[in-house]
C-alpha positions as CSV (number, residue, x, y, z in Angstrom):
1,M,0.0,0.0,0.0
2,K,1.2,3.5,-0.8
3,N,0.9,6.7,1.1
4,I,0.1,10.2,0.0
5,V,0.9,13.1,2.4
6,I,-0.6,16.5,1.9
7,L,1.4,19.3,3.6
8,A,-0.9,21.9,5.1
9,A,1.3,22.5,8.1
10,G,2.0,26.2,7.9
11,P,0.3,28.1,10.7
12,A,-2.6,30.1,9.6
13,K,-1.9,33.8,9.2
14,K,-3.9,36.2,11.3
15,G,-7.2,36.7,9.5
16,R,-6.3,34.2,6.7
17,N,-6.5,30.4,6.7
18,R,-5.6,29.7,3.1
19,H,-6.5,26.0,3.2
20,L,-10.1,26.9,4.1
21,E,-10.5,29.6,1.4
22,L,-13.0,28.9,-1.3
23,Y,-12.2,28.3,-5.0
24,L,-15.1,27.6,-7.3
25,N,-17.3,27.2,-4.2
26,E,-15.2,24.5,-2.6
27,H,-12.6,24.7,0.1
28,I,-9.1,24.5,-1.3
29,I,-8.1,21.6,1.1
30,D,-11.2,19.6,0.0
31,R,-10.1,20.0,-3.7
32,V,-6.6,18.8,-2.9
33,I,-7.9,15.8,-0.9
34,R,-10.3,14.9,-3.7
35,S,-7.5,15.1,-6.2
36,C,-5.2,13.0,-4.1
37,T,-7.6,10.3,-3.2
38,A,-6.8,6.9,-4.8
39,D,-7.7,3.3,-4.3
40,N,-5.3,1.3,-2.1
41,T,-3.6,4.4,-0.8
42,N,-3.4,5.9,2.7
43,L,-4.0,9.6,2.8
44,Y,-2.5,11.9,5.4
45,V,-2.7,15.6,5.9
46,V,0.0,17.4,8.0
47,V,-1.6,20.2,9.9
48,D,-0.2,22.6,12.5
49,S,-1.6,21.7,15.9
50,K,-2.7,25.3,16.5
51,N,-4.8,25.4,13.4
52,T,-8.0,24.2,15.0
53,D,-10.3,25.5,12.3
54,L,-8.6,23.3,9.7
55,I,-8.5,20.3,12.1
56,N,-12.2,20.6,12.8
57,H,-13.0,21.0,9.1
58,L,-11.1,17.8,8.3
59,G,-12.7,15.8,11.1
60,D,-12.3,12.1,10.7
61,R,-12.2,12.1,6.9
62,V,-8.4,11.8,6.7
63,N,-5.5,10.9,8.9
64,I,-4.1,14.0,10.5
65,L,-0.4,14.3,11.4
66,H,1.2,17.2,13.3
67,P,4.8,18.4,12.6
């Protein structure tokens, strides 16, 4: 089995959480996850532990890692 790791680990800037910004009415992180989802592959997203908005948005849909 292969692994795909999405790096979204940069801390959110004050007033801007770029991974949760919308592009064509979809959160950017959701577009990346959809594009990286493949059969027989583990998907991980690396998220800064202080970025609670992103962690809450991801929920249990993916495996979350912290740097």
